[in-house]
Each structure stands twice: as structure tokens, then as C-alpha cells.
N, C-alpha and C positions, 0 to 999 in steps of 0.2 A: 463331302458334299461337294452341291452341285452349285457353282459360283453364280452370281446376276451379273449378268454386264451395265456398267453405269459409266456414263460420260459428268466430268467435273468442266462448269464452265465457270470463269470467273469474269463476270462485267464489270469495267473500268467504264471510259465515255461512251458507250454505245449503247445507252439505255431505251433498247425499244426492242420490237418485236419486229416489226417490219423489214425489208430488206438486208438484214442481218446475218453476214456470212460466216457468224461464227455458231448463232445460234442453227443455221440450215445447217451444218455440217453435222455439229454435234445431233441435232434430230435423224439425221441421216445416216449416220454411222454405222455402219452392219454389225447386226447381234445387239445394239444395243436396246438396253429395257427399262434401264432408271436413268436421269437425269438430275445432276447437282448444280442448278445456280446459286452464285454466290457473290454478295456485294460485301468489302470489306470499306467500313468509316474508316479512312485511311488518316491518321493523326498529323500527318504532313500536308495533307489536304485540307481538313475540317476542323474544327476548333475544339478538342476536346477536353480542354482544360477544367473545364467546370466539372465533369464526372469524378468519379470515386478512384482511390489508389489503384494500381494495377501490378504486376512484377513485370520486371526490366529486364532486357540481356545486356551488360554492361559493354560484351564486345560488340556490339553491333554500332555502325558508324553512324546510323540514323537515330539512336537510342531507341531501337526497335518495341514496339507494344507485343507481349508475349502473352498467351492463355495459361492461366494457371493451371499448374504442374500438372494438377490432379484431373485436368481438362479431359483427358482420354479414360478415366473413370468414370464419373458420375459426375455430371458439370450441375443438378438438380443439389448439390452437396455447396450449396453457396456460402459457406460461413469456414470451408477447412483453409484457411489462406496460412497455416504454419511454414515459416523457414522461407517466405517469399519476401524477396526486397520490393518494400513497395515506394512508389514515387507517385504525383500527378503530371497526368500527359500537361506538355508544355505546348501554348498556342502558337499553333504553325507560324515562321516567319520566312519573310522572302531571304534569297541568298547574299546578295552583296552588303544590303541595307539595312535590315531588317524589317523592314514594315512586316504589321502583322499581315497574313496569307490569302485572307477569306474575307468577310463580312455577310452580315445577317441576312441580305436579301440576295445573296449567292447559295448562300447555307439552305433558304430556303426555297429556292427554286430545284437546288438538287432533293433536298428530301420529297418534295415532290414526287418528284421524278421518280426516286427509288422506290417510292410507294405507288406510282402509280404502274410501275413495270411489275412489280409485286402482284397486283391486281391482276393484269393480263396474264402472268402466269397463271395463278390460282384457277382464272376462270378458264383456265386450255387443260388444268388437271393435275398442274405443277404448284412450284413454290420456289420462295426465293431464301437464302439463308442470309440471315445480314450479321457482321459481327462486327464489333471494335476491333483495330489494329491493322498493322501492316500484312499486307496482300503474303508476304515473301516468308511472314511465321507461320500466318495463319493454317495458309492452306496447306503445307505441306502437312503439317499437324494433321489437318483434317481429314486428308488424302491418307494419312498412318491409319485411322480409324477406321475409315470406309474397308482399305484393305481386309478388316479383318474378317469381312461377312460380303463382303464383294469382291468382283475384279474390272478394277479400274482400267477404261481402254486410254484414258487421256486428257489431262489438262487441256482446255483451249480456251485460246484469250486471244484479242484483237492485238495486233501488231502496233506499237507505240513507236516514237522517232526522237527524242529528245530525250536530254540527259538521265534524268532521275526516272523514269518509265522505263530505259532501255536497264539503269542500276536496277532495278526489281527482277524484268524480264530474266537478267544472268543470275539475280539473288535461286529467281522458281526453278531456273534450270539447275544449278546446282543440289540444290533441296527435295526438291520434290521426287520422290518413288517411283513416278511414273512419267513417260512421256509428254513433250508440250507441242504442242500444237497452235501454231499462230496464223489469225488471217485478218487480211486488210478488206479495211471498211469504214474509212474514216475520211475517206477523197472520192470526188466524182469518176475522175479516173485515176488508173493506174499507171504505175512507172515505164509497166513494158508493154504500155499503147504510148508509148515514142522512143525512138530510136535513140534518143538522150533528153532530159532536161537541160535547156536552153539557159544563159547568164542573163538572160534579158527578157522581159514577161511579154512584150511585144511579137517575139517570137514565139516564143510558148503559144498567145493566143491566136497566132497563123496555125500553127502546126494542131491546134485544138479545130478548128475550124475547115482543117484539111480532113478531120477525122468525118468530117460531116454528123454531127452528135450520132454516131454508130457508137453506144454505151454498153457497156459489158451486158449481157440479159443478168438482168436483177435475180439472185435466188430468192423467189418468195414461198414464202410457209401459208400456207390456208391459215385465217387469220381466224376461223372457227375451227382448224383441227387442234386434237388434245394431242398435247406433247407426252413423254416418256412420265412418266412420274416421280412425282421428290422420294428419293429415299428414307422412309422413316426410324430413323436411330436415334432413340431420344439425347444420347451423350454429346449428338453433334445439332441437333434442333432445338434446341432450348434457346431463345431470343436473346437469354441474358449470359453476360461472362461471369461467372461464377465468383471473380474475385472483384466484381464491381457492382455488381448486384441491381446492376440497370438494365431494362431493357431498350433493347436497340430501339423497337416499335416505338416506345414510346420517349423516347427520344428525339426520332423522326417526326414526331406529332407536336413537340414543342417546337421546334425549329421552324415547322409547319403554321403557327399562330404567329409568327412575325409581323407585323402589319405591313404594307405597302404604304406610301406615301401617295396622300392624295391626287399628284399631279404627275405621279409615274408616266412615261409615255409605254412600259411591258406591264398593264397591268394582268397576265396571265400568269396561270397556275404551270408548275413545270409537269412534264411528262407527255409520252408519246401521244397520248388521247387530246390535250391541249394542240401539242404540235400537228398533229393532223387537220386538225379545227382549223389550225390560223391559216397553214398555208391552201386550207379551201378558201377561207374569208376571203382572203388577199386575190387569189385569183378568180372568182368568181360572185364575191358580194358586191354585188352595187351599193356605191355610199355617194350620196347625197350632200349630207350634212358636214358642215364645220366643225372643227374638233367642239369637245363638249366646252361649256361655259365655265365648269370648275377650272378652266387653264386660263383664262382671262380674269385678269383685273379688271376693274369699274375702267381704266382708264384706257381698255384698250379698243385698236379697231379691231374687234374680229369680224370676221367676212359675216354677211349678212345676205347676201343673194342666194338666191339657189343655183346649186350646182349641175350639171349634167349627171345622170346616174351612171356610174360608170366603175368596173371593179378597181380595185386600189393598183395592181399592176397596169394600169392602161394608163397611169398617171405618172409614173413613175419618175420619166424625165424632168417633169413638170415639179416633182414636189421631194424629190428628193434633197435637195438642199432645206426645206423646212425643220424647223426648232420645235415645235409646236406641235400635241398631239400623238395617235396612235397609226396610220396608216399611212404621213407622209413615206414610210418605209417600210420594209416588209418585216422585221423584227421578227425574224426567223435567227437570228445569231444566235441566243438564247438557246434555243433547241438542236439547231445544230454543235455547238459547243458542248454538251451530256449527250452526245449523240441520242434523242430523243428522237432525231430527223432525220435519216438518211439523207447525205446532200446528192444522191447518185437520183434521189426520188424526188429532190425538190427541185434538180434541174430539170428531169423527165416530165415533171407536172408543168412545166415553163413552155418546154418544147410541144409539150401535148396542147398548152394553151394557145401557141403560135400556129398550133396545125389546124385549127378551129376557126381563123382568123383570115378574113379578106387579103393579100400579101405579105403573109406567115411573120417572121420576125418583125418587130418594133425596136424605136430607139430606144424606148421602156425595158423592151424584153432584152436588147440587147445590154443594155446598160446591168441587170440586174442578174443575169448570167455572166457578166463579167467580173463581178464583186464574189460569185461563186467560185469564181477560177482564181481568182486573189487567191484565195483562202486556199485553194489547191495547191498553187504555185510555190505558196510562203510553206508548206508542208514539205514540197518535192525540196525544195533549197533546203530547209532546214534538215532533211535528211544527210542532202549531198554533202552538205557543207560541215554538221557537224554544232559542236558548240561556237562556234562562228554565232549564233544567234543570239550569244549574251556576252560576247568580248566588245570592248567599246573601240575597234576597229570595224567590227560586224562582216558583212558580207564580202565588203571592199577589203579588207585586209585580206581575208581568204581568197580572192579574187587573186591579187597581188603575188602575195606568197606561190599561187597556182603557177601562176605565169613565171614569175622567177623561177621555181623549180624545171619548167618546160626549156629553160633556156640553157645555154653550156654551160661545161662547168667554170671555164674560162673568162665568159662573160659577167658569170655572180661576182669572180674576184675583183672582177675591174670596177665592178661596179661598189664592191667593198661586203664584207660580211653585214654592216649594220641591218643595209637595207633588209637581209633575209629576219633578220629578228623582229619585223615587224607582222610579222605572221608568224608568233612562238604562242605558244600556248598559256604561259605564265602572262596571267594578268598583269603583273606588277610592271615587266618590263612593257606592254603594251602602253598600260598609264605614261609611263615615264614617256613612252616616243610620243605618243597621241591623246594622251589623257591633256593635255597643257592645251588645248581647243576650246575645252570645256571646265570651267569645276564643280565645288561639291558645295556651296556656300546654304546652308541647312537654313540660315534665317530667310533668304530667299525663297528657298524652294518654300517652306513651311508658309507664308506669303499666298505663293501660287498654289499650292494645295488644298488651301481652304479657302480661299477664294475672297484674299485680301490683298491681291495686287493694288487695288485703284482705278485696274481697269474694268468697266465696266463688262465687255465682253468676253474675257477670261475669265472674270468671277463667277459670273451667269453661270458658264457651262460647267465651272470645276463645283460650285455650289452642286448643282443639278448631277452629277456623278457622287457627288458625298452623302447627298439627301436620297437619291432614287438607284442607283447603282449603272447608272445608265447616262450616255452622251451620243448627241447625234455625230456621225461620220463626219459632218462638218467641223462640228464642234473639237474633235478630237485632232483635228489636223491643224486646226488653231492654236488650241493649248498647247500642241506638242511645238508647234515653229517657235512660238512665241519665249518656253522652256529652251530650247536647244541657239535660236537661231538672236531672239532679244535678250535673255536672261545669258546667256550662254554656260549655262549647267550642265551638267552628265547626262546625255539622253536616257539611262540608263535607271536615273532616279524616277524620272517619269513612269517609264515603260515597269519599274516596280511597283508604284504607286498605283497604275492602274492595274495590273497585278492583282492589287491588294482590294482594289473597288468596282470594278467593273462584273457585272453578276455574265456577261455574255464571253469572259475573260476568254479567248486562246494563245495560249501559248507561243505558235510558231507568226499566226496573225499579227498580236500584238506585238512583239519583239521585230517582226518582218516590217514595219508599219513604221515602229519609232524608227527604227536605221533611215528608212525611206524617208521620213522630216529629216533625219540628222545629217542625211549626205551621205552616209557610209555604207547604203545599202550596194544594190548589183543593179542601181539604176543608171542610164547612162547621165541625167541629169545634175547628180550628185547635189553638190553643194550650191547650182543656183536655184535650188528650189526656195523660195521663201514664201510667207504669207505676212499681207500688210494688213495688221489687225484690225487698223480701224475702217481700211478701205471693206476688208470683209465683213464688217459688223454693218457699217452703212449699205451694203449690197444685200446680206442675208438676214437682216433685222434692221429694214430703213428707219419704221418708227419706236423702236425702241422697246416693243411687247415684252419680246424674251429676257432682256435683260432687267426691264421691272418686274416681271414676275419673280426671279430668281434672286434680283436685288431690291428688295423692300425699300429700301432707303432711298430709293431711287424714281418711288412710284408718282410722287407732284413733277420730277423734275421734264421739265418740257424734252418733248419726243426732239428735238433736234440736238437737243445736248445732251441724251440719254447716253451716248455712249463716250462721251466726252466733257464729263460734269466739270471738268477741274477748270473748263474756259469760262464757267457762269461767273459773272459779276457777283459781289458781296449783296447786293439785294437779291439777286435773284439766288442765291444760294440761303438766303434767309426764306425768301418767301416761297420755296421748295421742304423748306424743312431740311435741307440736306447741305451742309457744313462741312466742307472738305477739310478732314484732317481730323472731323469731330464724328460727324454723324456717317462719313464715311470716307474709306484712305484716301491718303495723296496717292497719287500713280508712283508705282517703282519707278517706271521709266517714260520720258516721251522722246521719241524716236523724230529726229528731221524727216521723214518718210509720212509720218501719221500727218503730220501738219497737212501737205498738201491734200490731205483727203478729209479734213474738215468738212469741208462743206460738201453738199450732195453732188458734186461734180465728177459723178462716175464713169461719165463719156470721156473724160479726158485724159485715157489709160494713156496714149504715148506720153506726155510727161510725167504725170502726175503717180506712175507705177514702175518707174525706176528708181534704184539707190542708185549711190555712186559704184559700187560693186557691181553693179549689173546683175545683181539676184533677182531672177525671177518672179513676177507676184502673181500667186492664183486667187 
């Protein structure tokens, strides 16, 4: 019997056709005649708890989902479940504090991205097999079935760098009957572009500039070409798991029906098609009008004067700290998170934009490229220092341990073994040593998470996050600083909540940024970094428009007191219909540093922006 040659492509966070290294190599493998793209709806990353029961392998560490034992025979036999142990899929939780790991907005975006990818593959003569379950269980089973009729040349997939994804990769390597081939595609640059990855971002950025934007050639696929066809084997092609009797496509369509909040800043469909359209709009489409009136309540001081028609990117330096609307920032992050947009293509498009402008690079393009490079840098640091990304001492703890290891044994002995234990992989030891800097007061945390701190600037940002799955970069920095520096709560509590709520959650960027704010990242500012909440609120929401959008209790509060409603007199509280402690919470804390910024004297930075411990005010 003559075997037909087939390559399996396991899609992960690379849901696109363009600039896709895995797809490029899969389609160009010598003698390949068939291509099987697969996407697994992993119950550790998407909530499948409302599905029917399924079979379980008790011995797996993650309670792995397995196909029906008769899956290799006839998946159309949907009712033959005898002898199986059944249980419900559990709702995925975060590792440390057990928060819900995902939300309806991210699941909608993911579902749209998967369906868009499938349509793109169908247009090119292929298809996408979508299954419920863990890839380390499903893919080896499917591969064994394929080997009956095909010569499977390999399992191709994108290389990931954090612990859970690496765990899956190790299991696939041990279980797969065919070799695995890994390709990288989640960053602009590759680690081998650099002699070494420096521990300071500024040095990294200097090295990037020395490369003079010479990116590796993008392995482009002709967007109109036909890919190798999809293998037509009924036993693997059926879109329903026979122990679930639930269509994966029906499940995804249900997720897509989740409505967006009317004031969301990211009203985009997930998927490569939408990603390409968004970057074209951001780089090329002149925008003159202010944000839609739906973002502004009647009291708003919304801009009315016509603005000069410029592409949004041209105004990024001026708009990047805005809070309301769509075009104040690129909003590319959700597309980058799921791999709908190649970061390399995004970076190259900006470089191309610069090449067409007199003078080339502008302050705006420099800043937005820097955001993309920070994303690269956090991934490189996560790969360099491994699970330190999640440890309470962060990268700083890993760096300290590395310095200790590089010293002589005698110097270590002089300083004592106790210092060496700071870098131990045992979180319990690290907690005892460093965790005392923060606490885990869940009553305080719940007020912060639900936007009920009594501090409008914090509450508005947290409510926006909860209601829409998105928060501005400025907001993220401020709510993080408040949690860690003002409430002294464990930074990992905030990081895990962001993991749950953000549509654009990227594990390396999220945890890396929280470490940066907490002062335990690899930034030389360290503990000095601090955000004065009232100063920030007055500077970036001077008329209180944003806080009154998301905190309607404050809608009649005079704008000069919208960020500090607790200073209103009893009469003012009655007139505004906002009794502090009744209609709106009393503030959890009031810091002396805030009082200096109650008036709009933001020019008095030298005196008003320092605290006794010399923390830097941003």
C-alpha cells in the first residue's frame, strides 16, 4: 500500500495564516501531500464546565480530558459510552489563588479567532479540526489513527516558553508516535539575534537599535495559494466528541454571541481578518472626529472642535494616556495575544510607515515600537529565568541568586546560607522571607477587584476592566501601584485577577509588568517606582469625565471634586445625590501624599510629588 505523506499542525497562540513559521514549514515540507491543522479547546484555558460529561484519566496531573475509548473506531457512534468514568469539566482556575482563569469577553475573542482561522484555511483548500480536550491526550490519539492510512511526517507547533505550555510540550514529546518540530513566531526578534539578553531593558533597546531594524526575512505564504488538502477520515473529522455529543462549532458560535459592553474600547472581532483591518486603519486611516458620544455622559466636556485629519498612529504620543475611545492607542494587544497578528509584521508595518514620512521615525512611532519591544523583552526574560516570572521575589530574586552563584564559595559562606535560600524554587520559603512586604487581605482585595475602594480613579478603572475586559495602560499602572504600594497586598493577587479579566492577557507581559510595578522586576528603579493616585487622576482625567462614566454615583459631583468626593461638605453631598458611605464607599485609605494634590496645582512637582521615603512619582 502506498502511503500518503501528511503533516499535523497543532495551532496554539498563533491563529493566523500570514507570517506563520509553522505553517510555512508545514506546507513546504518535501513530499507533503496532506495537512491536518488541529486546535484543541483546552479546559485549562477555556471554560468547558457547562458541557456534558466526558471520560477522564485519573493518573494525569491536570485531570486531563480524553476522547472516548472508542474514538479510534467510529466517532459517529455517539452513545456507546459503556465502561467510561464520567465527570464534568471543571472551570479553569488560576494557580495560586484559584480565581476564574478566563472570562466571557476573552472566550468570545478566542472563539471568533478560531472560526476566522478555519474559514481562511477552508478558502485555501484545507480545514481545521477542532476538539474539546487536552492536546497532549488528543493529538497522539489522532496521530495513531492517521498512521493507519498515512505516513505522518511530523507534528509541527509553535514553541512556547512558560511552565504550563512547556509541560504540555514534554508530554507530547513522550506520547507522540511521530517526531515533533518546533518553530518560533511569537516575537519580533529571536534570541539568536543578540549575543545575550541583557537584564536591563534600556540595554536591550540599545541592542535593538544597533540592529537597524534588520528583521529576519518573513516566511510569507501566498495568501491566495492552496494548501495541502485536509485528510478525509470520518473517524477523526467528526466535529463532535462521541461522549459529549456537542459540536465544537456550535459551542464556539455560542461564545461568539456574547454581547460587548456598549462602552468597550475594543469593539473588534477576534481573528486575523479583523487584525489586518485594524492595523491598516491605525496606520493609514485619517481620524478627525472625537470619540463617539456614547462614551460621554451629558455632563461631559467632550471635545467639539474639529481636529486635523491624521492617522491615529501619528498622534500616539499625544493620545496614549487617554482613557476614552478606540483610537487613543493601537488596540493591537488582543490580536497579538492570540497570534492573530504577527508582532514581526506589526513592527515592520510601522517601519514601513516611517519610511514614507519626511524625517522617518517620530516620537509616536518610537513609543509604539517600544511597546512592542517590551513585549519581546518580557518573553525573553521569562525564558531566561523560568518560573521566577511567578515567584514572589520575581526576576529580582533570580538575579540575586545568579549573582550569589557567581561568587566564590567562600564569599557565600561568609554571607551565610540564608541568603542563598532567597532564590529557592520553593514558594513557601520565599514567602517566609519576602512575603512579609505584602499581605493577602482578601477583604481589601475584593474591594479593589470590584471597584469599591472609595477612590474614584481606582474604582473607575477596575469597573471598566470588569465590564469590558480591557483597561488602558495608564489605568493598569495606577491600579497595580495602588494595590501593591498603597494597600501593600501581594502583587500576585493582582496579576492573577488580570489573568482572569483581560481580553489581551499575555502571561509574560502581565506578570512582568506587575513585577515592574511591585519593584521586584529587573528594573534598576526597583522600590522607588510609585504612582500618586490623586496626582495621576488630576493629570489624566482633569474634568472627571472618565470616573463619572464608570462610577455613575458621581455623575452630579462637581468635576473638581470628582476624584476626591470625600472632601465634599454634607450640603454638597446632598446636592450631588452622593452621600459618602451610602451612595458611594468611604475611601479605604487616604495618604498624606494625596492631600498635596487635592488642588490642581500640578506644576508644583518639586514639593508635591515627593513622599518621605523618596518614592518616585510618575
